[in-house]
Backbone of each chain as ProteinMPNN parsed JSONL, in Angstrom:
{"seq_chain_A": "DTAVSQTPKYLVTQMGNDKSIKCEQNLGHDTMYWYKQDSKKFLKIMFSYNNKELIINETVPNRFSPKSPDKAHLNLHINSLELGDSAVYFCASSRDLAGEQYFGPGTRLTVT", "coords_chain_A": {"N_chain_A": [[179.673, -6.269, 48.202], [180.443, -9.005, 47.95], [181.698, -12.059, 49.209], [182.066, -14.687, 48.192], [181.068, -15.298, 45.043], [178.674, -16.292, 42.569], [177.828, -16.959, 39.205], [175.555, -17.888, 36.628], [172.724, -17.071, 38.794], [170.422, -18.457, 38.391], [169.761, -21.037, 36.064], [168.39, -22.257, 33.248], [168.013, -24.807, 31.004], [168.182, -26.914, 28.086], [168.193, -30.488, 27.695], [171.225, -32.0, 26.664], [172.563, -29.718, 26.026], [175.486, -27.577, 26.518], [176.864, -26.0, 29.331], [178.128, -23.393, 31.498], [179.119, -22.565, 34.818], [180.094, -19.902, 36.83], [182.488, -19.063, 39.347], [183.683, -16.866, 41.776], [185.966, -15.674, 44.189], [186.737, -13.174, 46.564], [188.359, -13.229, 48.72], [190.963, -13.841, 48.952], [191.636, -16.47, 49.23], [193.128, -19.774, 49.041], [191.991, -22.178, 48.352], [189.346, -23.795, 46.67], [186.003, -25.02, 46.104], [183.515, -27.203, 44.672], [180.195, -28.048, 45.311], [177.349, -30.187, 45.125], [173.885, -29.873, 45.504], [171.165, -31.873, 45.812], [167.715, -32.574, 44.855], [166.617, -33.457, 47.199], [167.899, -32.065, 49.054], [170.371, -33.018, 49.733], [173.817, -32.63, 50.188], [176.83, -32.821, 48.377], [180.296, -33.242, 47.891], [181.995, -32.259, 44.936], [184.317, -31.351, 43.525], [187.608, -30.182, 44.464], [189.971, -27.547, 44.544], [193.282, -26.558, 45.073], [195.389, -23.877, 45.218], [195.114, -23.693, 42.42], [195.37, -26.294, 41.69], [194.043, -29.502, 41.109], [192.545, -31.233, 43.715], [190.577, -32.888, 44.833], [188.501, -35.134, 43.194], [185.595, -36.255, 43.028], [183.326, -39.039, 42.509], [182.299, -38.083, 39.879], [180.6, -37.601, 36.828], [182.501, -37.499, 33.766], [181.572, -35.529, 32.179], [181.469, -33.27, 33.569], [183.576, -30.613, 34.055], [185.903, -28.974, 35.869], [187.475, -25.769, 35.98], [190.225, -23.809, 36.753], [191.267, -20.793, 36.352], [192.739, -18.973, 37.801], [193.689, -18.387, 41.252], [191.487, -17.158, 42.353], [189.252, -17.906, 41.022], [186.989, -20.49, 40.154], [185.61, -22.323, 37.846], [182.811, -24.149, 36.525], [182.233, -26.391, 34.075], [179.79, -27.95, 32.132], [179.092, -30.586, 30.079], [176.837, -31.854, 27.591], [174.24, -31.875, 28.96], [172.112, -33.511, 31.331], [168.893, -34.675, 32.541], [169.176, -35.44, 35.194], [171.121, -33.785, 36.13], [170.012, -31.573, 37.14], [169.947, -29.432, 39.815], [171.128, -27.683, 42.755], [174.048, -25.884, 42.652], [176.814, -25.298, 44.587], [179.469, -23.148, 45.187], [182.457, -22.921, 47.077], [184.933, -21.497, 49.264], [188.128, -21.605, 50.928], [190.635, -20.509, 53.264], [192.941, -22.088, 53.221], [193.719, -25.576, 52.629], [192.865, -26.653, 55.031], [191.21, -24.818, 56.1], [188.256, -23.015, 57.276], [185.26, -23.26, 55.413], [183.653, -21.09, 53.133], [180.601, -20.348, 51.718], [179.205, -19.791, 48.453], [176.316, -18.145, 46.919], [174.929, -20.033, 45.479], [173.867, -21.791, 42.506], [171.062, -22.417, 40.749], [170.363, -24.991, 38.734], [168.386, -26.028, 36.118], [167.399, -28.586, 34.123], [165.717, -29.244, 31.215]], "CA_chain_A": [[180.996, -6.72, 48.59], [180.224, -10.418, 48.17], [182.95, -12.764, 49.378], [182.067, -15.744, 47.188], [179.947, -15.018, 44.133], [178.451, -17.255, 41.501], [176.947, -16.546, 38.108], [174.356, -17.152, 37.011], [172.013, -17.563, 39.954], [169.491, -19.447, 37.848], [170.13, -21.481, 34.727], [167.423, -23.208, 32.703], [168.547, -25.199, 29.713], [167.644, -28.173, 27.589], [169.076, -31.655, 27.651], [172.178, -32.054, 25.575], [173.335, -28.472, 25.92], [176.68, -27.38, 27.34], [176.751, -24.753, 30.08], [179.161, -23.109, 32.497], [178.807, -21.774, 36.01], [181.326, -19.244, 37.249], [182.629, -18.766, 40.77], [184.795, -15.979, 42.098], [186.073, -15.272, 45.594], [187.617, -12.023, 46.771], [188.873, -13.381, 50.087], [192.378, -14.186, 48.918], [191.763, -17.873, 49.623], [193.877, -20.649, 48.139], [191.271, -23.418, 48.068], [187.961, -23.616, 46.232], [185.261, -26.275, 46.04], [182.166, -27.277, 44.12], [179.293, -29.007, 45.927], [176.051, -30.321, 44.473], [172.763, -30.148, 46.402], [170.102, -32.448, 44.988], [166.339, -32.153, 45.158], [166.329, -33.821, 48.59], [168.765, -31.176, 49.845], [171.624, -33.66, 50.115], [174.998, -31.935, 49.679], [177.951, -33.735, 48.139], [181.472, -32.635, 47.263], [182.307, -32.673, 43.573], [185.72, -31.06, 43.238], [188.281, -29.112, 45.18], [191.217, -27.076, 43.965], [194.15, -25.816, 45.98], [196.395, -23.191, 44.397], [194.801, -24.023, 41.027], [195.648, -27.706, 41.431], [192.93, -30.371, 41.484], [192.826, -32.042, 44.896], [189.532, -33.898, 44.962], [187.593, -35.328, 42.071], [184.73, -37.338, 43.465], [182.76, -39.822, 41.406], [181.482, -37.176, 39.077], [180.763, -37.922, 35.4], [183.512, -36.646, 33.136], [180.904, -34.402, 31.502], [181.711, -32.115, 34.415], [184.998, -30.281, 34.049], [186.232, -27.725, 36.552], [188.635, -25.049, 35.445], [190.653, -22.76, 37.666], [192.224, -19.94, 35.641], [193.592, -18.386, 38.83], [193.234, -18.829, 42.582], [190.238, -16.501, 42.739], [188.152, -18.386, 40.19], [186.825, -21.905, 39.863], [184.425, -22.435, 37.009], [182.338, -25.511, 36.308], [181.65, -26.56, 32.752], [179.05, -29.205, 32.054], [178.755, -30.97, 28.705], [175.739, -32.801, 27.33], [173.439, -31.862, 30.177], [171.07, -34.529, 31.503], [167.869, -34.286, 33.509], [169.678, -35.685, 36.54], [172.057, -32.727, 36.536], [169.242, -30.512, 37.789], [170.356, -29.348, 41.221], [171.751, -26.41, 43.111], [175.499, -26.053, 42.726], [177.424, -24.313, 45.476], [180.908, -22.953, 45.225], [182.938, -22.522, 48.402], [186.371, -21.277, 49.314], [188.732, -21.579, 52.262], [191.963, -19.894, 53.27], [193.812, -23.151, 52.736], [193.02, -26.868, 52.624], [192.298, -26.968, 56.338], [190.459, -23.67, 56.594], [186.8, -23.042, 57.25], [184.757, -22.994, 54.07], [182.628, -20.066, 52.961], [179.817, -20.768, 50.562], [178.55, -18.832, 47.584], [174.856, -18.128, 46.999], [174.346, -21.17, 44.779], [173.303, -21.673, 41.158], [170.028, -23.432, 40.538], [170.364, -25.479, 37.357], [167.222, -26.83, 35.743], [167.549, -29.162, 32.785], [164.392, -29.662, 30.736]], "C_chain_A": [[180.984, -8.212, 48.903], [181.549, -11.15, 48.233], [183.113, -13.863, 48.327], [180.839, -15.517, 46.308], [179.888, -16.07, 43.037], [177.565, -16.632, 40.445], [176.777, -17.709, 37.143], [173.74, -17.699, 38.299], [171.005, -18.64, 39.555], [169.914, -19.777, 36.415], [169.127, -22.545, 34.299], [167.878, -23.53, 31.296], [167.982, -26.557, 29.316], [168.689, -29.287, 27.646], [169.995, -31.583, 26.44], [173.019, -30.805, 25.41], [174.578, -28.513, 26.799], [176.549, -26.027, 28.041], [177.895, -24.622, 31.076], [178.588, -22.307, 33.646], [180.134, -21.196, 36.495], [181.313, -18.975, 38.746], [183.863, -17.897, 40.97], [184.793, -15.689, 43.593], [187.087, -14.141, 45.722], [188.224, -12.03, 48.171], [190.36, -13.668, 50.117], [192.638, -15.629, 49.323], [192.506, -18.683, 48.564], [193.063, -21.832, 47.635], [189.827, -23.123, 47.704], [187.348, -24.974, 45.97], [183.991, -26.086, 45.204], [181.41, -28.392, 44.839], [177.999, -29.016, 45.133], [174.999, -30.629, 45.537], [171.584, -30.636, 45.567], [168.722, -32.021, 45.487], [165.912, -32.515, 46.577], [167.217, -33.069, 49.569], [170.077, -31.832, 50.257], [172.787, -32.964, 49.42], [176.162, -32.896, 49.539], [179.073, -32.993, 47.442], [181.63, -33.163, 45.841], [183.819, -32.545, 43.323], [186.285, -30.121, 44.292], [189.604, -28.81, 44.49], [191.988, -26.331, 45.041], [195.279, -25.199, 45.159], [196.307, -23.621, 42.931], [195.062, -25.483, 40.683], [194.488, -28.558, 41.925], [193.331, -31.276, 42.636], [191.844, -33.202, 45.003], [188.722, -33.93, 43.675], [186.743, -36.536, 42.428], [184.131, -38.043, 42.261], [181.75, -38.99, 40.641], [181.675, -37.553, 37.616], [181.759, -36.988, 34.741], [182.889, -35.598, 32.219], [181.105, -33.113, 32.296], [183.212, -31.827, 34.403], [185.211, -28.942, 34.742], [187.454, -27.091, 35.896], [188.95, -23.902, 36.385], [191.693, -21.903, 36.962], [193.191, -19.22, 36.582], [192.993, -18.746, 40.176], [191.891, -18.24, 42.974], [189.028, -17.048, 41.998], [188.174, -19.906, 40.07], [185.506, -22.052, 39.121], [184.081, -23.904, 36.788], [181.667, -25.576, 34.954], [180.999, -27.931, 32.679], [178.67, -29.455, 30.605], [177.538, -31.891, 28.684], [174.835, -32.968, 28.543], [172.327, -32.902, 30.154], [170.077, -34.055, 32.563], [168.378, -34.397, 34.943], [170.697, -34.666, 37.024], [171.328, -31.577, 37.208], [169.508, -30.543, 39.288], [170.755, -27.912, 41.503], [173.241, -26.673, 43.302], [176.078, -24.908, 43.56], [178.937, -24.323, 45.3], [181.281, -22.547, 46.646], [184.427, -22.259, 48.313], [186.837, -21.314, 50.763], [190.144, -21.038, 52.153], [193.018, -20.866, 52.759], [193.038, -24.464, 52.861], [192.316, -27.14, 53.945], [191.405, -25.858, 56.875], [188.954, -23.842, 56.514], [186.307, -22.603, 55.884], [183.625, -21.98, 54.102], [181.92, -20.331, 51.646], [179.282, -19.586, 49.763], [177.043, -18.984, 47.654], [174.181, -19.299, 46.289], [173.855, -20.807, 43.382], [172.303, -22.794, 40.988], [169.971, -23.777, 39.069], [169.146, -26.357, 37.124], [167.404, -27.29, 34.309], [166.194, -29.711, 32.355], [164.511, -30.56, 29.496]], "O_chain_A": [[181.443, -8.643, 49.961], [182.434, -10.904, 47.414], [184.144, -13.961, 47.663], [179.706, -15.544, 46.79], [180.898, -16.65, 42.639], [176.655, -15.865, 40.758], [177.731, -18.436, 36.866], [174.213, -18.706, 38.827], [170.772, -19.601, 40.288], [170.362, -18.91, 35.665], [169.03, -23.605, 34.917], [168.102, -22.629, 30.487], [167.376, -27.252, 30.131], [169.896, -29.042, 27.645], [169.599, -31.164, 25.353], [174.054, -30.821, 24.743], [174.711, -29.352, 27.69], [176.171, -25.032, 27.422], [178.54, -25.603, 31.445], [177.693, -21.481, 33.468], [181.149, -21.888, 36.563], [180.268, -18.698, 39.335], [184.931, -18.154, 40.414], [183.736, -15.484, 44.19], [188.139, -14.145, 45.084], [188.555, -10.984, 48.73], [190.959, -13.732, 51.191], [193.753, -15.968, 49.719], [192.519, -18.344, 47.38], [193.398, -22.426, 46.61], [189.166, -22.306, 48.345], [188.039, -25.945, 45.662], [183.475, -24.979, 45.054], [181.896, -29.516, 44.966], [177.599, -28.01, 44.548], [175.183, -31.521, 46.365], [171.068, -29.907, 44.721], [168.592, -31.218, 46.412], [164.954, -31.946, 47.101], [167.278, -33.395, 50.755], [170.825, -31.261, 51.05], [172.749, -32.733, 48.212], [176.454, -33.68, 50.441], [178.838, -32.214, 46.519], [181.428, -34.348, 45.575], [184.491, -33.51, 42.959], [185.553, -29.366, 44.931], [190.258, -29.692, 43.933], [191.414, -25.57, 45.821], [196.03, -25.907, 44.489], [197.326, -23.878, 42.29], [194.984, -25.871, 39.517], [194.002, -28.359, 43.039], [194.326, -31.997, 42.555], [192.234, -34.346, 45.234], [188.316, -32.896, 43.144], [187.115, -37.68, 42.169], [184.406, -37.675, 41.119], [180.537, -39.171, 40.744], [182.804, -37.804, 37.197], [181.856, -35.818, 35.11], [183.61, -34.856, 31.552], [180.936, -32.012, 31.772], [184.02, -32.705, 34.708], [184.757, -27.904, 34.261], [188.324, -27.765, 35.345], [188.072, -23.128, 36.767], [192.877, -22.241, 36.968], [194.318, -18.9, 36.204], [191.916, -19.339, 40.243], [191.219, -18.78, 43.852], [187.894, -16.689, 42.316], [189.228, -20.52, 39.907], [184.429, -21.921, 39.702], [184.944, -24.78, 36.856], [180.663, -24.908, 34.709], [181.57, -28.935, 33.104], [178.003, -28.631, 29.979], [177.263, -32.609, 29.646], [174.687, -34.067, 29.079], [171.692, -33.147, 29.128], [170.369, -33.168, 33.365], [168.06, -33.568, 35.795], [171.092, -34.679, 38.19], [171.964, -30.696, 37.787], [169.314, -31.568, 39.941], [170.725, -27.048, 40.626], [173.633, -27.584, 44.032], [175.862, -23.73, 43.278], [179.578, -25.373, 45.273], [180.495, -21.897, 47.335], [185.102, -22.739, 47.402], [186.063, -21.089, 51.694], [190.769, -21.098, 51.095], [193.88, -20.5, 51.959], [191.845, -24.461, 53.164], [191.274, -27.794, 53.967], [190.899, -25.956, 57.993], [188.444, -24.694, 55.787], [186.863, -21.691, 55.272], [182.76, -22.009, 54.978], [182.549, -20.515, 50.604], [178.955, -18.534, 50.312], [176.538, -19.852, 48.366], [172.988, -19.532, 46.479], [173.478, -19.666, 43.116], [172.648, -23.972, 41.072], [169.576, -22.951, 38.246], [168.912, -27.318, 37.857], [167.544, -26.477, 33.396], [165.601, -30.54, 33.045], [163.497, -31.005, 28.957]]}, "seq_chain_B": "ELKVEQNPLFLSMQEGKNYTIYCNYSTTSDRLYWYRQDPGKSLESLFVLLSNGAVKQEGRLMASLDTKARLSTLHITAAVHDLSATYFCAVDMRNSGYALNFGKGTSLLVTP", "coords_chain_B": {"N_chain_B": [[184.463, -45.497, 54.108], [183.318, -42.328, 54.959], [180.518, -41.739, 56.891], [177.747, -39.716, 57.656], [175.23, -39.181, 59.862], [172.14, -37.748, 60.573], [169.627, -37.044, 62.953], [166.474, -35.984, 64.237], [165.177, -36.123, 60.804], [163.133, -34.498, 60.141], [161.485, -32.01, 61.943], [159.017, -30.732, 63.893], [158.176, -28.221, 66.01], [156.88, -26.542, 68.897], [156.812, -23.054, 69.609], [158.907, -21.885, 72.186], [159.571, -24.338, 73.221], [162.058, -26.894, 73.961], [164.606, -28.681, 72.202], [166.639, -31.316, 70.745], [168.97, -31.912, 68.169], [170.603, -34.588, 66.598], [173.812, -35.756, 65.587], [175.616, -38.189, 64.124], [178.74, -39.691, 63.261], [180.825, -41.776, 61.22], [183.598, -42.37, 61.211], [186.778, -41.411, 62.562], [187.163, -37.952, 62.597], [188.356, -34.68, 61.592], [187.172, -32.198, 62.173], [184.002, -30.835, 63.202], [181.081, -29.426, 61.851], [178.344, -27.17, 62.032], [175.697, -26.058, 60.043], [173.357, -23.658, 58.85], [170.556, -23.492, 56.704], [168.408, -21.499, 54.95], [165.322, -21.558, 53.07], [166.0, -21.662, 49.632], [168.357, -20.34, 49.924], [171.882, -19.787, 50.724], [174.439, -21.639, 52.537], [174.869, -21.065, 55.922], [177.366, -20.655, 58.223], [177.286, -21.961, 61.464], [178.535, -23.172, 63.77], [181.83, -24.319, 64.556], [183.375, -27.142, 65.598], [186.075, -28.352, 67.337], [187.38, -30.119, 69.085], [187.287, -32.832, 71.465], [184.629, -32.662, 73.743], [184.088, -30.054, 73.212], [182.086, -27.173, 73.414], [179.797, -24.9, 72.146], [178.0, -21.859, 72.061], [175.375, -19.883, 70.759], [173.139, -17.52, 71.029], [170.001, -19.008, 71.059], [170.915, -21.467, 70.388], [172.96, -24.279, 70.967], [175.886, -26.104, 70.579], [177.56, -29.24, 70.788], [180.315, -31.537, 71.155], [181.28, -34.88, 71.121], [183.889, -36.717, 70.7], [184.648, -39.291, 71.201], [182.357, -40.811, 71.242], [181.651, -40.177, 68.739], [179.744, -38.197, 68.149], [177.688, -35.402, 67.784], [175.721, -32.764, 69.095], [173.002, -30.527, 68.559], [171.485, -28.243, 70.348], [168.388, -26.782, 70.937], [167.022, -24.077, 72.502], [164.108, -22.885, 73.973], [162.526, -22.392, 71.542], [162.02, -20.217, 68.737], [160.085, -18.77, 66.049], [161.795, -17.768, 64.097], [163.882, -19.516, 63.989], [163.235, -21.512, 62.29], [164.306, -23.534, 59.729], [166.67, -25.387, 57.679], [168.981, -27.538, 59.125], [172.291, -28.51, 58.956], [174.749, -30.92, 59.742], [178.251, -31.43, 59.371], [181.293, -33.112, 58.587], [184.863, -33.053, 58.336], [187.848, -34.447, 56.891], [191.328, -34.939, 57.04], [192.543, -36.745, 55.274], [190.863, -36.781, 53.151], [191.15, -34.488, 51.82], [189.966, -32.461, 53.223], [187.396, -32.042, 52.387], [183.95, -31.375, 52.885], [181.774, -33.611, 54.471], [178.474, -34.127, 54.463], [175.602, -34.439, 56.621], [172.156, -35.491, 56.125], [170.569, -33.408, 56.731], [168.353, -31.548, 58.869], [165.133, -30.624, 58.828], [163.632, -28.02, 60.286], [160.741, -26.833, 61.768], [159.233, -24.291, 63.409], [156.445, -23.654, 65.246], [153.708, -21.463, 66.225]], "CA_chain_B": [[183.733, -44.315, 53.659], [182.783, -41.559, 56.072], [179.071, -41.523, 56.848], [177.248, -38.757, 58.628], [173.793, -39.39, 60.01], [171.437, -36.809, 61.429], [168.23, -37.318, 63.279], [165.539, -36.407, 63.193], [165.285, -35.425, 59.533], [162.081, -33.484, 60.164], [161.144, -31.67, 63.315], [158.074, -29.649, 64.077], [158.115, -27.974, 67.434], [156.188, -25.321, 69.273], [157.622, -21.987, 70.178], [159.127, -21.983, 73.619], [160.025, -25.675, 73.61], [163.459, -27.266, 73.764], [164.793, -29.932, 71.468], [168.025, -31.6, 70.361], [169.248, -32.602, 66.908], [171.77, -35.428, 66.79], [174.643, -35.991, 64.41], [176.605, -39.258, 64.313], [179.607, -39.897, 62.117], [181.284, -43.166, 61.287], [185.033, -42.544, 61.446], [187.437, -40.254, 63.181], [187.244, -36.798, 61.694], [189.136, -33.58, 62.146], [186.324, -31.137, 62.717], [182.579, -30.966, 62.944], [180.469, -28.14, 61.566], [176.891, -27.027, 61.912], [175.287, -25.009, 59.119], [171.924, -23.379, 58.698], [170.163, -23.111, 55.356], [167.033, -21.049, 54.746], [164.859, -21.964, 51.73], [166.514, -20.915, 48.494], [169.543, -19.565, 50.31], [173.144, -20.498, 50.863], [174.711, -22.218, 53.853], [175.419, -20.13, 56.9], [178.102, -21.386, 59.251], [176.857, -21.689, 62.836], [179.552, -23.574, 64.722], [182.901, -25.243, 64.194], [183.782, -27.831, 66.828], [187.395, -28.87, 67.003], [187.97, -31.116, 69.974], [186.362, -33.553, 72.33], [184.1, -31.863, 74.831], [183.85, -28.673, 72.8], [180.72, -26.675, 73.503], [179.681, -23.516, 71.693], [176.623, -21.366, 72.15], [175.054, -18.629, 70.102], [171.699, -17.289, 71.19], [169.212, -20.141, 71.518], [171.521, -22.69, 69.88], [174.188, -24.722, 71.609], [176.406, -27.303, 69.938], [178.58, -29.934, 71.567], [180.994, -32.598, 70.41], [181.87, -36.007, 71.839], [184.609, -37.43, 69.647], [184.739, -40.72, 71.523], [181.09, -41.378, 70.784], [181.431, -39.688, 67.367], [178.402, -37.635, 68.251], [177.514, -33.987, 68.065], [174.327, -32.392, 69.298], [172.624, -29.132, 68.412], [170.358, -28.08, 71.258], [167.598, -25.574, 70.721], [166.368, -23.671, 73.746], [162.993, -21.94, 73.852], [162.498, -22.126, 70.104], [161.217, -19.141, 68.158], [159.786, -19.026, 64.641], [162.945, -17.405, 63.26], [164.816, -20.635, 63.908], [162.78, -22.439, 61.243], [165.32, -23.636, 58.666], [167.269, -26.719, 57.639], [170.263, -27.547, 59.805], [173.175, -29.573, 58.502], [176.064, -31.122, 60.326], [179.225, -31.884, 58.38], [182.615, -33.378, 59.129], [185.912, -33.115, 57.323], [188.972, -35.315, 57.216], [192.555, -34.563, 56.35], [192.892, -37.643, 54.173], [189.975, -36.581, 52.008], [191.326, -33.121, 51.351], [189.134, -31.578, 54.033], [186.06, -31.831, 51.823], [182.902, -31.556, 53.882], [180.808, -34.698, 54.317], [177.282, -33.6, 55.108], [174.423, -35.22, 56.938], [171.041, -35.22, 55.219], [169.885, -32.192, 57.138], [167.148, -31.611, 59.695], [164.216, -29.522, 58.518], [162.999, -27.585, 61.53], [159.628, -25.88, 61.67], [158.787, -23.834, 64.72], [155.091, -23.126, 65.095], [153.223, -20.724, 67.398]], "C_chain_B": [[183.117, -43.624, 54.876], [181.289, -41.341, 55.886], [178.669, -40.593, 57.972], [175.734, -38.897, 58.677], [173.208, -38.386, 60.99], [170.073, -37.371, 61.772], [167.739, -36.356, 64.338], [165.778, -35.661, 61.888], [164.228, -34.323, 59.431], [161.683, -33.262, 61.612], [160.192, -30.493, 63.325], [157.923, -29.424, 65.571], [157.415, -26.644, 67.711], [157.172, -24.29, 69.792], [157.732, -22.189, 71.695], [159.639, -23.327, 74.087], [161.511, -25.858, 73.336], [163.53, -28.552, 72.969], [166.254, -30.064, 71.076], [168.069, -32.341, 69.034], [170.563, -33.346, 67.089], [172.504, -35.664, 65.478], [175.702, -37.049, 64.763], [177.468, -39.379, 63.07], [180.417, -41.168, 62.328], [182.771, -43.347, 61.566], [185.612, -41.267, 62.044], [187.554, -39.119, 62.173], [188.012, -35.685, 62.381], [188.265, -32.53, 62.815], [184.868, -31.43, 62.397], [181.966, -29.574, 62.834], [178.943, -28.252, 61.652], [176.606, -25.832, 61.015], [173.771, -24.853, 59.186], [171.677, -22.998, 57.246], [168.687, -22.726, 55.352], [166.621, -21.405, 53.324], [165.401, -21.064, 50.628], [167.774, -20.12, 48.776], [170.777, -20.443, 50.409], [173.279, -21.081, 52.27], [175.398, -21.206, 54.738], [176.098, -20.935, 57.994], [177.613, -20.967, 60.637], [177.989, -21.963, 63.828], [180.613, -24.44, 64.044], [183.41, -25.838, 65.501], [185.049, -28.609, 66.539], [187.852, -30.035, 67.873], [186.917, -31.733, 70.87], [185.918, -32.668, 73.485], [183.812, -30.421, 74.461], [182.365, -28.351, 72.894], [180.725, -25.223, 73.052], [178.212, -23.118, 71.717], [176.498, -20.039, 71.437], [173.548, -18.457, 70.201], [171.011, -18.528, 71.746], [169.777, -21.481, 71.062], [172.808, -23.001, 70.632], [174.617, -26.034, 70.961], [177.494, -27.906, 70.809], [179.145, -31.082, 70.742], [181.57, -33.627, 71.376], [182.571, -36.869, 70.804], [184.718, -38.922, 69.925], [183.487, -41.451, 71.068], [180.803, -41.035, 69.329], [180.035, -39.103, 67.249], [178.488, -36.146, 68.521], [176.025, -33.726, 68.242], [174.166, -30.892, 69.068], [171.355, -28.949, 69.229], [169.696, -26.733, 71.034], [166.843, -25.274, 72.008], [165.29, -22.63, 73.463], [162.843, -21.463, 72.409], [161.584, -20.95, 69.749], [161.076, -19.398, 66.66], [160.99, -18.768, 63.732], [163.975, -18.523, 63.132], [164.392, -21.662, 62.864], [163.746, -22.391, 60.067], [165.731, -25.104, 58.579], [168.668, -26.631, 58.232], [171.064, -28.772, 59.355], [174.369, -29.69, 59.441], [176.977, -31.663, 59.218], [180.54, -32.143, 59.1], [183.623, -33.355, 57.994], [187.056, -33.986, 57.823], [190.176, -34.901, 56.391], [192.79, -35.444, 55.139], [191.872, -37.632, 53.041], [189.994, -35.117, 51.595], [190.455, -32.106, 52.051], [187.809, -31.227, 53.357], [185.027, -32.114, 52.906], [182.007, -32.721, 53.498], [179.586, -34.325, 55.138], [176.317, -34.706, 55.544], [173.288, -34.803, 56.017], [170.262, -33.974, 55.596], [168.656, -32.469, 57.979], [166.303, -30.389, 59.368], [163.415, -29.199, 59.763], [161.907, -26.578, 61.239], [159.174, -25.554, 63.077], [157.441, -23.142, 64.55], [154.631, -22.419, 66.369], [152.534, -21.646, 68.397]], "O_chain_B": [[182.478, -44.263, 55.711], [180.846, -40.827, 54.858], [179.183, -40.674, 59.088], [175.048, -38.75, 57.665], [173.719, -38.203, 62.094], [169.453, -38.081, 60.98], [168.491, -35.957, 65.228], [166.505, -34.668, 61.869], [164.414, -33.337, 58.717], [161.562, -34.203, 62.396], [160.507, -29.408, 62.836], [157.578, -30.345, 66.311], [157.372, -25.753, 66.863], [158.223, -24.622, 70.341], [156.787, -22.6, 72.367], [160.093, -23.457, 75.224], [162.132, -25.096, 72.595], [162.643, -29.402, 73.046], [167.009, -29.091, 71.069], [167.303, -33.277, 68.805], [171.517, -32.814, 67.657], [171.899, -35.758, 64.41], [176.571, -36.814, 65.603], [176.986, -39.192, 61.953], [180.665, -41.585, 63.46], [183.17, -44.379, 62.107], [184.994, -40.202, 62.02], [187.993, -39.316, 61.04], [188.282, -35.735, 63.581], [188.588, -32.036, 63.895], [184.546, -32.164, 61.462], [182.283, -28.671, 63.609], [178.357, -29.299, 61.377], [177.174, -24.753, 61.182], [173.031, -25.776, 59.527], [172.469, -22.283, 56.631], [167.825, -23.53, 55.708], [167.48, -21.541, 52.453], [165.268, -19.842, 50.694], [168.205, -19.315, 47.95], [170.728, -21.657, 50.211], [172.352, -21.022, 53.077], [176.381, -20.575, 54.35], [175.477, -21.795, 58.618], [177.534, -19.778, 60.947], [178.353, -21.097, 64.623], [180.335, -25.182, 63.102], [183.827, -25.11, 66.402], [185.097, -29.422, 65.616], [188.646, -30.86, 67.42], [185.808, -31.219, 71.009], [186.736, -32.007, 74.125], [183.345, -29.646, 75.296], [181.509, -29.147, 72.507], [181.539, -24.418, 73.505], [177.318, -23.916, 71.437], [177.386, -19.189, 71.499], [172.783, -19.16, 69.541], [171.404, -19.038, 72.795], [169.178, -22.524, 71.323], [173.628, -22.122, 70.898], [173.816, -26.957, 70.812], [178.248, -27.196, 71.476], [178.54, -31.533, 69.77], [182.264, -33.278, 72.331], [181.932, -37.659, 70.11], [184.861, -39.724, 69.003], [183.557, -42.574, 70.569], [179.839, -41.531, 68.746], [179.256, -39.469, 66.369], [179.254, -35.69, 69.369], [175.183, -34.379, 67.624], [175.068, -30.101, 69.345], [170.287, -29.434, 68.857], [170.353, -25.695, 70.953], [166.117, -26.12, 72.53], [165.538, -21.625, 72.797], [163.014, -20.282, 72.106], [160.542, -20.726, 70.365], [161.854, -20.152, 66.076], [161.183, -19.456, 62.73], [164.842, -18.475, 62.26], [165.143, -22.598, 62.59], [163.973, -21.332, 59.483], [165.212, -25.952, 59.305], [169.446, -25.746, 57.875], [170.577, -29.902, 59.375], [174.928, -28.685, 59.879], [176.513, -32.275, 58.257], [180.863, -31.486, 60.089], [183.282, -33.604, 56.837], [187.203, -34.225, 59.021], [190.064, -34.562, 55.213], [193.193, -34.952, 54.085], [192.003, -38.388, 52.079], [189.008, -34.577, 51.095], [190.229, -31.012, 51.535], [187.172, -30.235, 53.71], [185.22, -32.996, 53.743], [181.54, -32.818, 52.363], [179.658, -34.222, 56.363], [176.233, -35.762, 54.917], [173.434, -33.875, 55.223], [169.386, -33.537, 54.849], [167.998, -33.497, 57.82], [166.718, -29.255, 59.607], [162.617, -30.01, 60.233], [162.129, -25.587, 60.543], [158.779, -26.437, 63.838], [157.316, -22.169, 63.806], [155.102, -22.733, 67.462], [152.067, -21.189, 69.44]]}, "name": "protein", "num_of_chains": 2, "seq": "DTAVSQTPKYLVTQMGNDKSIKCEQNLGHDTMYWYKQDSKKFLKIMFSYNNKELIINETVPNRFSPKSPDKAHLNLHINSLELGDSAVYFCASSRDLAGEQYFGPGTRLTVTELKVEQNPLFLSMQEGKNYTIYCNYSTTSDRLYWYRQDPGKSLESLFVLLSNGAVKQEGRLMASLDTKARLSTLHITAAVHDLSATYFCAVDMRNSGYALNFGKGTSLLVTP"}
């Protein structure tokens, strides 16, 4: 009965490939986020969506494209993967823009 | 730009000892959060501090907030091995869409 789920949990791929990470929340929340945790454990916001509308788009390369088909899903598509994209990507959701955020289990992406 | 600084970044302490982790932030924020992360796991919310002078306690952990000093502390009392983890503080701001701005984390190791 996972509140925020991500698939896959692990993703190993080669440079230049395109891949997607999926996030789903069953909490009925309006707002969803993507955070990136690098190899030094530093966490940084990438995107946030509220009611399927993009709210935050931090200085992320345009190879990264979030897509929110509905309020329960926020997927992350990455084109032309680079070595520096290797990280753990966390999805989170909150009841609304000001609500407490709940994190998914993370997706560990390794680009070789 | 909102900056969040934690110290120390690494902490090794003996069981039974007390210690404090500090979190400074650079501009007025709406809320301050403390999270725990175990290796390979997601972020677990520990505390949400909303106002000046707020103090919250859970077991051996106590968090406090001084908004005038822009300082939060996470105090560990009589540490036990199970507290070994990485602890993050984070702040959010209304004018940045309530995205979380994280400190670099404090890696805590509690030894016998």
